[in-house]
C-alpha positions in Angstrom: 103.5 73.1 136.4 104.9 70.9 133.6 103.3 72.3 130.4 104.5 69.3 128.5 102.3 67.1 130.5 99.1 69.0 129.6 97.1 68.1 126.5 96.2 71.3 124.6 93.8 72.1 121.8 93.9 74.7 119.1 92.2 77.9 120.6 92.9 77.0 124.2 93.6 79.9 126.6 96.6 79.6 128.9 96.8 81.8 131.9 100.3 83.0 132.9 101.6 85.8 135.0 100.6 89.1 133.4 97.7 87.8 131.4 96.2 85.2 129.1 97.7 83.7 125.9 95.7 81.9 123.2 97.2 78.8 121.6 97.0 78.5 117.8 98.1 75.9 115.3 99.4 77.2 112.0 100.5 74.8 109.2 102.6 77.6 107.8 104.6 77.9 111.1 108.0 76.2 111.2 108.6 76.8 114.9 106.8 78.0 118.0 106.5 81.8 118.2 104.5 84.6 119.9 102.6 87.3 118.1 100.1 90.0 119.0 96.6 90.0 117.5 95.5 93.6 117.8 92.1 92.8 116.3 91.3 90.3 119.0 93.3 92.1 121.7 95.3 89.0 122.5 98.8 87.5 122.5 98.9 84.3 120.4 101.3 81.5 120.9 101.7 79.7 117.6 102.7 76.1 117.1 103.3 74.2 113.8 101.1 71.3 115.0 98.8 70.2 117.8 101.6 68.2 119.3 103.7 71.3 119.7 101.1 73.4 121.5 102.6 72.4 124.8 106.0 73.8 123.6 104.2 77.0 122.6 102.6 77.3 126.0 106.0 76.7 127.7 107.6 79.3 125.4 104.9 81.9 126.4 105.7 81.1 130.1 109.4 81.7 129.5 108.6 85.0 127.8 105.9 86.1 130.4 107.5 89.5 130.8 107.3 90.2 127.1 103.7 88.9 127.1 102.8 91.3 130.0 104.4 94.2 128.2 102.6 93.5 124.9 99.2 93.1 126.7 99.7 96.4 128.5 100.3 98.1 125.1 97.0 96.9 123.7 94.3 99.6 123.7 91.7 99.7 126.4 88.4 98.3 125.1 85.8 101.0 124.8 82.3 100.1 123.5 80.1 102.9 122.4 77.4 103.9 124.9 74.1 105.7 124.7 74.5 109.4 125.6 78.2 109.5 124.8 79.4 112.4 122.7 82.1 111.6 120.1 83.7 113.7 117.3 83.0 112.3 113.8 85.4 113.9 111.3 85.7 116.8 113.7 81.9 117.3 114.4 80.6 116.6 117.9 77.8 114.1 117.8 75.7 112.3 120.5 74.9 108.6 120.5 71.2 107.9 121.1 69.3 104.8 122.0 65.5 104.7 121.6 63.4 101.6 121.6 64.3 99.8 118.4 66.7 102.4 117.2 70.3 103.5 117.5 71.3 107.0 116.3 74.1 109.5 115.9 72.9 113.1 116.1 75.1 116.1 115.2 74.1 119.7 115.0 73.5 119.6 111.2 72.8 115.9 110.4 71.5 112.7 112.0 71.5 109.0 111.0 70.0 105.9 112.6 69.8 102.1 112.4 67.3 99.6 113.6 67.8 97.7 116.8 65.9 94.7 118.2 63.7 95.7 121.1 65.7 93.4 123.4 69.1 94.7 122.2 71.9 94.8 124.8 74.8 97.2 125.2 77.0 95.1 122.8 74.3 95.2 120.1 74.0 99.0 120.5 77.8 99.4 120.1 77.8 97.2 117.0 75.0 99.3 115.5 77.0 102.5 116.1 80.0 100.9 114.4 77.7 100.2 111.4 76.6 103.8 111.3 80.2 105.0 111.5 81.2 102.7 108.7 78.4 104.2 106.5 79.4 107.8 107.3 83.1 106.9 106.7 82.3 105.5 103.3 80.5 108.6 102.2 83.2 110.9 103.5 86.1 109.0 102.0 84.4 108.7 98.6 84.1 112.5 98.5 87.6 113.1 99.5 89.1 110.5 97.1 87.2 112.0 94.2 88.8 115.4 95.0 92.3 114.0 95.4 92.2 111.7 92.4 91.1 114.6 90.3 94.1 116.6 91.6 96.4 113.6 90.9 94.8 113.1 87.4 93.9 109.4 88.1 90.6 107.7 88.0 88.8 107.3 91.3 88.8 103.7 92.3 86.3 101.6 94.3 86.3 102.8 97.9 85.4 100.5 100.8 85.6 100.5 104.6 87.4 97.9 106.7 87.8 96.9 110.4 91.6 96.4 110.3 93.6 97.3 113.4 97.1 97.0 111.8 96.7 99.7 109.1 94.7 102.8 108.4 94.3 102.3 104.7 95.3 100.0 101.8 95.5 100.5 98.1 95.4 97.9 95.3 96.4 99.2 91.9 94.3 98.1 89.0 95.5 95.1 86.9 94.0 93.4 83.9 90.7 91.9 85.1 90.9 93.6 88.5 90.0 97.3 89.0 91.9 99.5 91.5 90.5 99.8 95.0 91.2 101.6 98.3 90.1 100.6 101.7 90.0 102.7 104.9 89.6 101.9 108.6 86.2 103.2 109.9 88.1 104.4 113.0 89.5 107.3 111.0 86.1 108.9 111.5 87.2 109.5 115.1 90.5 111.2 114.1 91.0 114.9 113.2 89.6 115.4 109.7 92.9 116.7 108.4 94.6 113.5 109.6 91.9 111.3 108.0 92.3 113.3 104.8 96.1 112.8 104.9 95.4 109.0 104.9 93.1 109.5 101.9 95.8 111.4 100.0 98.4 108.7 101.0 96.3 105.9 99.5 95.3 107.9 96.4 99.0 108.6 95.8 99.6 104.8 95.8 97.5 104.6 92.7 100.4 106.2 90.9 103.3 104.9 93.0 103.1 101.5 94.7 106.0 102.4 97.0 107.1 105.0 99.4 109.8 106.5 97.3 110.5 110.2 96.5 107.9 110.4 93.7 105.3 109.0 96.1 106.0 111.6 98.8 106.1 114.3 96.2 102.5 113.5 95.3 101.4 113.4 98.9 103.2 116.7 99.8 101.8 118.5 96.7 98.3 118.2 98.4 98.9 118.0 102.2 102.2 119.8 102.6 104.1 118.5 105.6 102.8 115.0 106.3 104.8 114.5 109.5 102.2 116.0 112.0 99.6 113.6 110.8 101.9 110.6 111.0 102.9 111.7 114.5 99.2 112.0 115.6 98.5 108.5 114.3 101.5 107.0 116.1 100.6 108.8 119.3 96.8 108.5 119.4 96.1 105.7 117.0 96.2 103.0 119.6 93.4 104.6 121.6 91.2 104.6 118.4 91.7 100.9 118.0 89.9 100.3 121.4 86.6 101.7 120.2 83.7 99.6 119.1 84.5 96.3 120.8 
C-alpha cells in the first residue's frame, strides 16, 4: 500500500502490523514523529501539517516493530466491576451496584454515588472512579497537613488528577498564585506507605523545586529510605494505570 496516495485527516486511525496508530497534526511539530499517549492507550503519529499525515503514517509503518513493542507495554484496560474487591489505601473494599447507586463498602466505612437506572458497565466504572477521587482527596489532605507541619511549611491547596504520566505534581506559590499539589487518584490502589511517600515527595517540593541533596534530605527525614517505594511504583505502577477505563 502506498501511504502517500491516501488522503488522511487529523484523528484518523491507521492499522499496521502489531496494532493501530492514531494520526495527529501538531502546529508545534517540526517533523513527523511517534509518541505514546498513555492516557488514551495509543501510539500517536504526529505530523506538522495535514499534508504531512501521509508521511507520518509511512513512518509508523517503517517503525512497526517499535509500535508493537510500545503497545504491548501499555497497561491492560481494567474497568471496575460490581462485586469486585479492591484495596483502597490498604483496606479491602467491595464495589456494589444497586438500582440507581454505585458504592464502595469497607469494613469500617462506606460511600456511594447516584447512578441512572439505565446505567451501563462503563457508567458504573466512572462512578467508582468518582468515589475513589473523593476518598483520595480526603486522604491526601490529611497526610499533607501532617507532612507540611513536619516540614514547617503551609499546607497548600490539594487536588486530584487523572494523569497517567506522573503520580503527583507540585506548584510552588508565587505572587498572585498560591501553592498547590495534585495527586493521581490511582494512588488509592497503591500500598498506603507508597502513596504516603508520594505525598512527602510533593510536600518537599514546596521547599525545594528540584531533586537535589536538600530535597532528598527532607524526604528521607520523614520516610527514611525512599527506594522501596520508587521500585514499587516502577514495577507495579503500569498496572494501576489500567484501572478505571
